[in-house]
Residue, then its C-alpha position, 0 to 999 in steps of 0.5 A: m622776804d621769802h616767807e612773805l613771797r610764799h604766802s602772797h603767791p597763792m593770793r596772786q594766783l587766785p584771781a587768775a583761777m577765778l577768771r578761768a573758772r568764770g570763762q568755763d561757765a560762759v555761755l554767750t561767747l563767739p565760739n558758742a555762737l558759731s557752734a549754734l550757727r552750725l546747728l541752725l544751718i542744718v535745716p537750710f542745707l537739707a531744704l536746699y539739697l532736697g529741693g534740688h538747689l545744689l549750689p546754694a546747698v554746697v555754699v551753706f554746707a561749706i560755711a557750716s563745716g568751715s565754722d568748726a575750724l573757726d570756733g576752735l581757733l577763736a576759743r583758743l585765741l580769745h581764751q573762750r573755752s567753756r563747758l557749754g562749748a565742749v558739749l555744743d561743738p561736737i553735737a553740732d559736728k555730729l548732727l551736721g555730718l549725720a544729716a549730710l551723710v543720710a541725705l547723700v546716701l539716699h541719693d546714691r552719692l556716698p556709700v552706705w558703709l560711710l554712714g554705717v561707720s559714722v553711726l558706729r563711731d557715734g554709738v561707741v562714744f555715746a555708750i562709753a559716755l553713758v557707762s562713764r556717767l553711771q560709774h560716776f566718773e567722767l572722761a576729759a572732754q578733749p577731742s582727739r586729733v584722729g577725731k578732727y581728721a575724721t570730721f575733716f575728711t567726712n566733710t570733704a567727702v560731702i563737698l566732693a559728692l555735692a560737686w559731683e552731683i552738680s557737675y555730673a563729672p564721672v572723674l569726681a566719683g573716684y575722688v569721692f570714694a577715696v576720700a570716703m575711705v580715708a574718712a571711714e578709717c579715721l572714724v574707726g580710729a576715733a572710736a578705737h581711741y575713745a575706747w582706749r581712753f575709757a579703758a585706761p582713763p585718768r579718772l576724775a572725781 
């Protein structure tokens, strides 16, 4: 009996492994659709903001940034994590954040050093990914907790800066600066963590 169980156990595991592999190759999933929506909302946000339609711009940005938390939650609950999502989600986050930071820095609503730190973090990530590719190994596509904090505080700083511009309330300027400082610290921490993972990674064949 034990002999039969030992031989049948891998066969029972095979369908589950095949389903996991099929899920990783999936394209048309709800989390991927939300990431794509986040990319598509960048242009309307910029058009509304640069056109002076500040309140609709805040709403669009809030929907876009909120979809980040939602797609990750749905990917876990629905078991819809995919290779496409692992690439599309961070690209959507970075492009949305970069677009908002550039626009608000140009309008003197956010400090230029926050944009600089964000670009530096993205440069570190891109350089490490390129070197990893050239050396024929890859780092696991797993977002760090500090990276998630960086995205959250950056998006919060953008929303506060937009609210400041709408309300003309000087008191909000201090909150914008404080949250921007926290976001910058998290961005530096995310870059350092990614570099550490590159220095001592579990190398994958």
